[in-house]
N, C-alpha and C positions, 0 to 999 in steps of 0.2 A: 499432522499438520506441520510439526516442527522437525520432522526427520529429513534426511538428505533426499528422500524420495519426493517430498513435498516442498522442496526448496523454492523459495520465492513467496509462497503463501505465508511463511512465517520465519524466514531467516532473521535471527536477532543479531544485529551488527552494532558494536559499540562505535562511538564517535571516532573520527580519524585522529591520529596522533599529530599534533602540531609541532613543527620543528622549532628549535630554539634559535631564532634569528634576531637581528637588531630591531629595535623598536620602530625605526623609520622604514623598515622593509614591509611592503605589502605584496605578499607572494601571489595574490590573485591578479594583480595588475603588473607586477614586476617593478613598480616604482620604488626607488630608494633601496633596492637590493644589490648587494655586492655579489661577486662570484662565490665567495665563501657561503653566503646565505643560500644561494641556489643549490650549492653542493650539499649543504645540510638538509635541505628540503628533499633532494633526491635520495639521500641516504635513508630517510624514514618512509620513503614510498609516496611522497606527496605528488610526484609527477608520474605515477604508474600509468602505463598505457592501457587503454580500454581493450578488453579481450576481443579478438577478431572472430570468435565463435558466434557472437551475437549477429542477428540479422541486420541488413542494411537499414531496415525501418527503425530499429532501436537506435542505431547510430545517428540517423537523421533527426529523430525526435530529441536526442540528447546532444545534438551538435552545439547548441549554445552553451551547454554546461562544460563542453570540452574546449571551447575557444581559448580560455585563459591559459591552457597548458600546451598550446600549439608549438611554442618555441622549444619545447623540450622533447619533441618527437624523435630526435636523433640521439638523445641521451641513452646511456646504458640502462636497460630496464631493471628495476629493482625487483627482488624476489617477491612473489605473491605471498601474502600471509594466509594462513589456514583460516577458513571460515569458521565462525562460532555459531552453532545452532542454539535455539532457545532451550532445547533439551539439555545441552551441555551446560548452559548457563544455570538452568534449574538445579542440575547436579552440584555445581559449584556452590550454589547458594545454601546447600544443606550442610556444608562444612562449617566448623567452628570458626568464628571470626578471629583474625590475627590480633594479638595484643597491641601491635603497632598500628592497627587500622585507625584511620582518622574518622571522627564522627561526620555524618553527612550534614552539610550546611542546609538547614531547613529553608533558608531564604533564597537558595539558588533557583532560578527559573528553569523549568524543564519543558521539553517538547518531544512528542512522538510523531515521527514522519512515516506514513505508509505510502510507499512509492508507487509510481505508475507502472503499467505493464512494460516489460522488457528493460526496466531501469537497471543500469550497471551499478555495482557497489560503489564504484568511483564517483558516479554522479550523485548518489545519495550522500556520500561523504561531503561532496561539495555543498549540497543543500544544508547539511549539518553545520558546516563551517559558516554559512551565511547566518544561521540562527545563533551560532556562538558569537559572531560579531555584534549581534543585537542584544547580547547579554544573557543568552540561554546557555548556561554552563553544563547542563545535563541534557543531552540530546540522544535519542534512540531512533534508529532507522530500521525499517522492515521492508523487504521486497514484497511485491504482489505478483504471484505467478498466474498468468492468464490461463494456464492449463488447469489450475485448481479453482481460482476465483470465479471463472466464467462458466463452469459446468456443474450441473446438478450432482453428478457423480463425485466431483471434486469437493463439493460442499459436504457431502455425507462422510467421505473419508477424512476431510479436514476436521470436522466436528469430533469424530472419534479420537483422532490424534491429539487435538487440543485438550479434550477432557481427560485424556490419559496423562498429559503433562500437568494439568491442574491437580490431579490426584496424587502426584508425586510429592515427596517431602520438600517443603519450601514453596510449593504452589507454582503458579505460572509466573514467569519473569516479567510479564507486562501487566500483571494485576497490581497496579500501583497508581499513584497520583501523578498527573501531568498538568502543567499550566495550559498547554496548547496541544491539540491533536490536529495534525495537518495531513489531510488525505488528498492524494493527487491521482486523478483519473480513476483507474481500477482500484485504488486504495480505499475508496468509499465502501465497496463490497467486502474488501478485506477487513475493514473495521466492523462491518455488520456481522461477518462470520465470527469474529472474536467475541463480540458482545453477545451474539446469539448462543454461542457455546457456553457462555457463563463467565467469561473472563471479566473480572471487576476492574475495568479501566476507569479511573476517576478523573474527569476533566470538565472544565466549565466553558472553554472556548474551542470551537471546531472550525477549521478552515477547510472549505471544500473548493479545491483547485482543479478546474477543468473537469468537473463531475457534478451530478451523479451520472453514472452509467447504471441504469436500473436493470433488475433481473427479468428481462423479457427478450424474446428473439429479435424484436424490432431494434432494440438498443444495440445489441451485439452484432446484428447485421450491419447497421450503420457504421459501427466502429471498424468492423472487418473490411468494409468497402473503402473507408477512408484510409485504413492501413495499407491496403493494396495500392491505392492511388499514390500514397506517399513513397512507395518503393518502385514506382514505375510499372506496376502490373495493371495498368489501366485497361488492358484488353479484356481481363476477366469481368470487371464491372460492366464493361460495354457489351460483352456477349451474354452475360447472365443478368436478366432484369432483377431489380431489387425484390419484387414479390416472390419470385422463384427462389432467390437466395434465402430470403426470410423463411420460406416454407421448408427449405432444407435444414436450416438451423433449428426450427421448431421440431422437425422430425428427429434430428439427432438428440435433442433434449428429451423427447418422448422415449427414445430407446434407452437413454441413460436413466430415466425415471423408472423404467421396467427393471433395470439393473438394481436400483435402490430398493424396489419392492422385494426383489429376490434376496438381496443382502439382508434386508430387515427380517425376512422370514428365517434366514439362517441364524441371525442373531437371536431371535426368539427361541429357536430350537436349542441353541447352545445354553440359553438360560434354563430351559426345561431340563437339560442334561446336567445342569450344575457346573458347566464349564466357564460361565462368566456371570456377572451381575446383570440385573434387569436393565433394559434399555432406559436411558435417561429421557426426560420429557422432551428435550431438544431432538433426540433421535426419532422419537415418535412424531414430532411435528414435521420433521423432514420427510418422513414416510407419508404423512398426510399431504405435504406439498407436492410429493411425487404424483399423487392422484390428481392434483390441480394441473400439473404440467402435462400429464397424459391427455387431459381434456382441453388443453390450450387456454386455461384460466390463470392468468398471471397477476391480475389485480389484487387478489388476497395475499399473494406472496409479496408484492410491492408494499401493500399495507403493513405487513409485518416488518419489512425493512425500515420503513419510515418510523413506525412505532418504536422499534428497538433502538434506532440511532438517535431520534429526537425526543421520544416520549419516556423512555425507560433508562437512559444513560445518565441523566442529571445535567446534561449540557444546558448552558444558559444563553450562549451567544453563538450564532452560526454565521460565518462570513463566506459568501458565495463569490468566488473569483472566477470569471469565465468570459470567453469571447462568444458573443451571440452568434457569430458565424463560424464557430469551430466545427469542422466537418466530422469530428470524432464524437460529438455529443449533440443531443437534441435540446435546443434552448427551451422548447415547450416543456420538456421534462424538468429542466432547471427551475423554470417559473412555477410549475406545479409543486415541486418539492419545497420551494421557498414558502409557498402559501400553506402547505401542510405543516411545515416547521413552525410557522407563526401560530397555526391552530393548536399546536402542542405547547404553546406558551414560551417558545424560544425567541429571543431577540434576533431578528434576521437583518443582516447587512448585505445588500446587493452591490457588488463592485465589478461591473462589466468592464472588460478590457478589449475593446474592438481592435482588430488587427494583430493581436498577440497570438502566436502559435500555441498549440496544445502543450500544456504543462510548462510554459516558459515565462509565466508572469514574474516569478522571482528574479529572473534575469533581465527582463525588458521593462517591467513596470512594478518594481518591488514595493513602492509606496502603497499600491493597492492592497497589499497584505500588511506591511508594518504599520501603516496608518490606521488600520482597523483592529489590530490586536494589542496595541500598546496599552 
């Protein structure tokens, strides 16, 4: 899950480095900034340009997060920093601490942000800076790879990789306490996969931003069709009716479930041969879920997602921030999930944001979030 192959499902990225500028300078708006301030910001990569390798859809979804850096598009591009994976972080954690290391301030507010599908590291750093401005000195961001988070085969591989990281010296780097966990779009299933694998993320407040996207073909068909509309591929949703599209997604998931069954049998054989330890309870459950997927029964899988995120995580408050007309998600799924969270004893706050685009509440109506997690 945390290897380069599974980038996005679990890239661990520390908060962006803030340039040393004058107190009156607000780099996000440009107000009160001198030429020297802007130059310092560029030197630390504050105005890095978004990679052009991403799809047009990703850039469109992230457009609002890029707006504040538009004036720097002709600036000399700063060198990209090497990505730091969670496995590398875990290895670093096993080293003896430096004698000069400062103790962690237990009073610092912390947040974990699990990003939306196709989010660029630059956009997640922007979100981290918004949290920092609100007093969250310790902010961790993780990408959510649609190729891993949205497929049964990806779940199986991610669980194996995550548990491998957990068993290393120092444990999993996200197995710690956070004041707030903020899941954006596909980040909801990313959180589920982490908790399902056994990562002990301790948090009391959960922000669900433009989500949940539930593990069923109907939800991912809806997301895919909205995605295609957002990049101008409207001809495909027009030519392929939604029921046929959904049947195709269900068929692909069934094929991947067969793959899981085969992989699980190989895993059992390796155990018999003494090549590896016995399969964990989580791997056995994923094998059982493959049986459900093969027979198009997704309700028990959704039940497990809800129970894991709201019933077993220790969360006490869940803030649902969503546009009822968001084409990427089903508002009926949001309503049903809120009711089930209440049934699990969680305090639920509904904060609908009509007219706000997918995952852009922080930019357009931030009070819907800050006003409910203060």
